[in-house]
MARVOLO-617754 format. One record per residue (C-alpha): residue in three letters; x, y, z. Coordinates in steps of 0.001 Angstrom, whole numbers, always signed. Example, Ala and Ser with C-alpha at 12.3 -4.5 7.8 and 13.67 -1.06 7.14 Angstrom:
residues 2
{aa ALA X +12300 Y -4500 Z +7800};
{aa SER X +13670 Y -1060 Z +7140};
//
This chain:
residues 93
{aa MET X +0 Y +0 Z +0};
{aa GLY X +1387 Y +3352 Z -1016};
{aa PRO X +1116 Y +6636 Z +864};
{aa LEU X -1788 Y +7844 Z -1255};
{aa ASP X -3722 Y +4643 Z -549};
{aa ALA X -3081 Y +5062 Z +3177};
{aa ILE X -4421 Y +8625 Z +3080};
{aa VAL X -7536 Y +7484 Z +1205};
{aa HIS X -8131 Y +4741 Z +3791};
{aa LEU X -7741 Y +7172 Z +6688};
{aa LEU X -10132 Y +9615 Z +5038};
{aa GLY X -12606 Y +6788 Z +4520};
{aa LEU X -12440 Y +6040 Z +8227};
{aa PHE X -12850 Y +9589 Z +9544};
{aa VAL X -15086 Y +11293 Z +6940};
{aa PRO X -18340 Y +9851 Z +8378};
{aa ALA X -17464 Y +11300 Z +11799};
{aa LEU X -16577 Y +14644 Z +10234};
{aa ILE X -19788 Y +14901 Z +8248};
{aa THR X -21932 Y +13722 Z +11150};
{aa GLY X -20263 Y +16169 Z +13520};
{aa LEU X -20673 Y +19159 Z +11230};
{aa ILE X -24315 Y +18437 Z +10441};
{aa ALA X -25176 Y +17660 Z +14067};
{aa ALA X -23586 Y +20893 Z +15300};
{aa GLY X -25484 Y +22909 Z +12713};
{aa LEU X -28778 Y +21259 Z +13565};
{aa ALA X -28186 Y +21734 Z +17297};
{aa LYS X -27550 Y +25452 Z +16765};
{aa LEU X -30711 Y +25631 Z +14668};
{aa LEU X -32978 Y +23690 Z +17051};
{aa TRP X -31747 Y +25217 Z +20318};
{aa ARG X -31114 Y +28700 Z +18982};
{aa ARG X -31637 Y +30598 Z +22237};
{aa GLU X -29954 Y +28114 Z +24536};
{aa LEU X -26863 Y +27802 Z +22341};
{aa ALA X -26630 Y +31443 Z +21276};
{aa ARG X -23457 Y +32032 Z +23298};
{aa VAL X -21767 Y +28772 Z +22296};
{aa PRO X -19741 Y +29052 Z +19071};
{aa TRP X -20652 Y +26649 Z +16281};
{aa LEU X -16996 Y +25744 Z +15789};
{aa ARG X -16710 Y +24552 Z +19403};
{aa LEU X -19755 Y +22311 Z +19001};
{aa ALA X -18498 Y +20955 Z +15689};
{aa LEU X -15012 Y +20208 Z +17032};
{aa TRP X -16323 Y +18399 Z +20113};
{aa SER X -18734 Y +16386 Z +18001};
{aa CYS X -16183 Y +15478 Z +15309};
{aa VAL X -13519 Y +14446 Z +17808};
{aa ALA X -15950 Y +12305 Z +19805};
{aa GLY X -17282 Y +10632 Z +16654};
{aa SER X -13759 Y +9969 Z +15392};
{aa ALA X -12765 Y +8456 Z +18726};
{aa ALA X -15819 Y +6185 Z +18635};
{aa LEU X -14991 Y +4999 Z +15117};
{aa LEU X -11380 Y +4404 Z +16070};
{aa GLY X -12520 Y +2479 Z +19132};
{aa GLY X -14833 Y +396 Z +16947};
{aa LEU X -11957 Y -337 Z +14573};
{aa ILE X -9773 Y -1481 Z +17460};
{aa PHE X -12533 Y -3488 Z +19153};
{aa PHE X -13952 Y -5223 Z +16070};
{aa GLY X -10747 Y -5389 Z +14051};
{aa ARG X -12337 Y -3791 Z +10994};
{aa ASP X -14166 Y -676 Z +9955};
{aa GLY X -17777 Y -325 Z +8892};
{aa ARG X -19631 Y -2190 Z +11631};
{aa MET X -23073 Y -821 Z +12414};
{aa LEU X -22269 Y -788 Z +16143};
{aa SER X -19324 Y +1502 Z +15389};
{aa TYR X -21617 Y +3910 Z +13581};
{aa LEU X -24144 Y +3728 Z +16408};
{aa ALA X -21364 Y +4533 Z +18865};
{aa MET X -20284 Y +7428 Z +16625};
{aa VAL X -23765 Y +8955 Z +16648};
{aa GLY X -24099 Y +8461 Z +20409};
{aa ALA X -20671 Y +9938 Z +21093};
{aa SER X -21421 Y +12927 Z +18858};
{aa ALA X -24711 Y +13565 Z +20642};
{aa LEU X -23085 Y +13249 Z +24053};
{aa ALA X -20281 Y +15613 Z +23027};
{aa LEU X -22803 Y +18155 Z +21725};
{aa TRP X -24672 Y +18021 Z +25008};
{aa TRP X -21416 Y +18333 Z +26954};
{aa ALA X -20174 Y +21320 Z +24925};
{aa GLY X -23557 Y +23024 Z +24654};
{aa PHE X -25292 Y +22385 Z +27946};
{aa GLY X -22735 Y +20771 Z +30231};
{aa PRO X -19981 Y +22261 Z +32374};
{aa VAL X -17822 Y +23154 Z +29355};
{aa ARG X -20472 Y +25585 Z +28076};
{aa ARG X -18654 Y +28767 Z +29110};
//
């Protein structure tokens, strides 16, 4: 496997977490407009993307391969938990 193939594989692993995190942060800012008015969108997106990426990486380590539905379920749950933590939890400041 060459370096370009390795980059494509890494992107294939982390792009679902990136897309999910960005969309979830945007929807959270839209749905809870007043409550999240003081929380920057970038903070929500970063928390959500990092948590989703960690869940996918954990799924890869646990299952030994990528693309398991439980990994994607964990990604969505981790993104939602990170959005709550960054938007409504103690990190809100």
